[in-house]
C-alpha positions as CSV (number, residue, x, y, z in Angstrom):
1,M,332.1,-165.1,141.8
2,T,332.7,-163.4,138.5
3,D,332.2,-165.4,135.1
4,K,335.2,-165.3,133.3
5,P,334.5,-164.5,129.7
6,K,334.7,-166.8,127.0
7,A,337.8,-167.0,124.6
8,L,337.5,-165.5,121.4
9,V,338.9,-168.6,119.3
10,R,340.7,-167.0,116.4
11,Y,342.2,-167.5,113.0
12,D,346.2,-167.5,113.3
13,A,348.1,-164.5,112.1
14,G,349.3,-166.1,109.0
15,A,345.4,-166.8,107.7
16,I,344.4,-163.5,108.9
17,H,347.2,-161.8,106.7
18,L,346.5,-164.1,103.9
19,H,342.9,-163.0,103.8
20,W,343.0,-159.6,103.9
21,L,346.0,-159.1,101.4
22,I,343.8,-161.5,99.1
23,A,341.1,-159.6,99.7
24,V,342.7,-155.9,98.9
25,L,344.3,-157.9,95.9
26,V,340.5,-159.0,94.5
27,F,339.9,-155.2,95.0
28,F,342.5,-153.8,93.5
29,I,342.8,-156.5,90.1
30,G,339.1,-156.2,89.8
31,A,339.0,-152.3,89.8
32,V,342.0,-151.8,87.3
33,G,340.4,-154.8,85.1
34,L,336.8,-153.3,85.2
35,R,338.4,-150.0,84.2
36,L,340.3,-151.5,81.5
37,D,338.3,-151.2,78.5
38,G,337.1,-147.3,79.1
39,M,341.2,-146.0,79.6
40,A,342.6,-144.4,76.5
41,K,344.5,-146.9,74.2
42,A,347.8,-145.1,74.9
43,D,347.6,-145.7,78.5
44,Q,346.0,-149.5,78.6
45,P,349.4,-151.3,78.3
46,T,350.4,-149.7,81.1
47,W,347.2,-150.9,83.4
48,I,347.1,-154.2,81.5
49,N,350.5,-155.0,82.5
50,L,349.8,-153.9,85.8
51,H,346.8,-156.1,86.3
52,A,348.7,-158.6,84.8
53,I,351.6,-158.8,87.6
54,F,349.4,-158.0,90.2
55,G,347.3,-161.1,89.1
56,L,350.8,-162.9,89.3
57,L,351.1,-161.9,92.9
58,F,347.1,-162.8,94.1
59,F,347.5,-166.1,92.1
60,T,351.0,-167.0,94.2
61,L,349.0,-165.4,97.6
62,V,345.8,-167.9,96.9
63,I,347.9,-170.9,96.0
64,I,349.8,-170.1,99.4
65,R,346.3,-169.6,101.1
66,V,345.3,-172.9,100.0
67,F,348.5,-174.6,101.2
68,W,347.9,-172.8,104.4
69,R,344.3,-174.0,105.0
70,A,345.1,-177.7,104.1
71,T,347.9,-177.5,106.7
72,H,346.5,-175.6,109.6
73,T,343.2,-176.8,111.0
74,P,340.1,-173.2,110.4
75,P,338.9,-172.9,114.2
76,E,335.3,-174.2,114.7
77,L,332.4,-171.8,114.5
78,P,331.2,-170.4,117.8
79,A,328.3,-172.5,119.4
80,D,325.6,-170.3,118.5
81,V,326.1,-170.0,114.7
82,D,323.1,-171.6,113.2
83,A,322.4,-174.7,111.1
84,F,322.4,-173.2,108.2
85,S,325.5,-171.1,108.4
86,R,327.4,-174.0,108.9
87,K,326.3,-176.1,106.2
88,A,326.9,-173.3,103.6
89,S,330.0,-172.1,105.1
90,H,332.7,-174.6,104.3
91,P,331.4,-175.1,100.9
92,L,330.8,-171.5,99.9
93,H,334.5,-171.2,100.9
94,M,335.8,-174.2,98.7
95,L,334.0,-172.3,95.6
96,M,335.7,-169.0,96.4
97,Y,338.7,-170.9,96.5
98,A,338.4,-173.1,93.1
99,I,337.4,-169.7,91.5
100,M,340.1,-167.7,92.6
101,L,342.7,-170.7,91.6
102,A,340.5,-170.8,87.9
103,I,340.8,-167.0,87.4
104,P,344.5,-166.2,86.8
105,P,345.7,-169.2,84.4
106,L,342.7,-167.8,82.2
107,G,344.2,-164.4,82.7
108,I,347.6,-165.5,82.0
109,V,346.3,-167.2,78.8
110,A,344.1,-164.3,77.4
111,F,347.4,-162.1,78.7
112,V,350.0,-164.4,76.6
113,W,347.6,-165.4,73.8
114,H,347.2,-161.8,72.9
115,G,351.3,-161.5,72.1
116,R,352.2,-159.7,75.4
117,A,355.1,-159.7,77.7
118,F,355.2,-159.8,81.7
119,D,357.1,-156.5,82.1
120,F,358.5,-156.6,85.6
121,G,360.4,-153.2,85.0
122,L,364.0,-154.8,85.8
123,F,363.4,-157.6,83.3
124,R,361.0,-158.6,81.0
125,I,359.3,-162.4,80.6
126,D,358.4,-162.7,76.7
127,F,357.0,-166.3,75.7
128,G,357.5,-165.0,71.9
129,V,353.6,-166.3,71.4
130,K,351.8,-164.5,68.7
131,S,348.6,-162.7,69.2
132,D,345.7,-165.5,68.8
133,R,342.1,-164.3,69.2
134,A,340.5,-167.6,69.0
135,I,342.6,-168.6,72.3
136,F,342.8,-165.2,74.0
137,H,339.0,-164.3,73.4
138,P,337.4,-167.4,75.0
139,A,339.8,-167.1,77.6
140,E,338.8,-163.2,78.4
141,D,335.4,-164.0,78.1
142,Y,335.9,-166.9,80.7
143,H,338.1,-164.8,82.9
144,G,335.4,-161.9,83.0
145,W,332.7,-164.6,83.6
146,L,334.7,-166.3,86.8
147,V,335.7,-162.8,88.2
148,Y,332.0,-161.5,88.3
149,T,330.8,-164.6,89.9
150,L,333.9,-164.4,92.6
151,F,332.3,-160.6,93.2
152,A,329.1,-161.9,93.5
153,L,330.3,-164.3,96.0
154,V,332.6,-162.0,98.1
155,A,329.6,-159.7,98.1
156,L,327.9,-162.6,100.1
157,H,330.7,-163.8,102.1
158,A,331.1,-159.9,103.3
159,L,327.1,-159.6,104.2
160,A,327.3,-163.1,106.0
161,A,330.1,-161.6,107.9
162,L,328.3,-158.6,108.6
163,W,325.4,-160.3,109.4
164,H,326.8,-162.4,111.8
165,H,328.5,-159.4,113.8
166,F,325.8,-156.8,113.8
167,I,322.7,-159.3,113.3
168,R,323.4,-162.1,115.1
169,R,326.2,-160.6,117.3
170,D,328.5,-163.6,117.2
171,D,332.0,-163.9,117.0
172,V,332.3,-165.5,113.2
173,L,333.7,-162.1,111.9
174,R,336.1,-161.4,114.9
175,R,337.4,-164.6,114.3
176,M,338.9,-163.1,110.9
177,W,339.6,-159.6,112.0
178,P,343.0,-158.3,112.3
179,G,344.2,-156.8,116.1
180,P,345.1,-158.0,119.0
181,R,344.1,-161.4,120.0
182,A,342.5,-160.0,123.4
């Protein structure tokens, strides 16, 4: 008699794709954002616009991901996951979602109240707003502080996933890892 290996209960394909697309965008948009102040002034407008356009894509995907999460029940944690991980997982995920939903509107306010227009190449969206430091400066500050908070939470999230995978040797990371369902 052979014991059958337990089936791995994974997130669905939609959740996995959204998770990893958002992760790539956090890395890319964050890297561009961190480099903006060190760039030559002549290059900044192009990169700021690129940062903003990808930020809009990020915002759209986060909204879709929140909707997906609300309408698709995530799989239960594996039975061997400890009590601390069980208690911390949901609130930390919800905090990451809240921060990811708050960052883009602050970025949009900072962008628009700098007097900028979204340039999509084929068309532009210009709100005709004059630059107003009293509005864009605090929005930029809050945007930046939340981004650094998100970076810290993403690092904690990644470290926890790696800890589960390499130290605990449970299936927490494999539930969200892309690839075959086997």
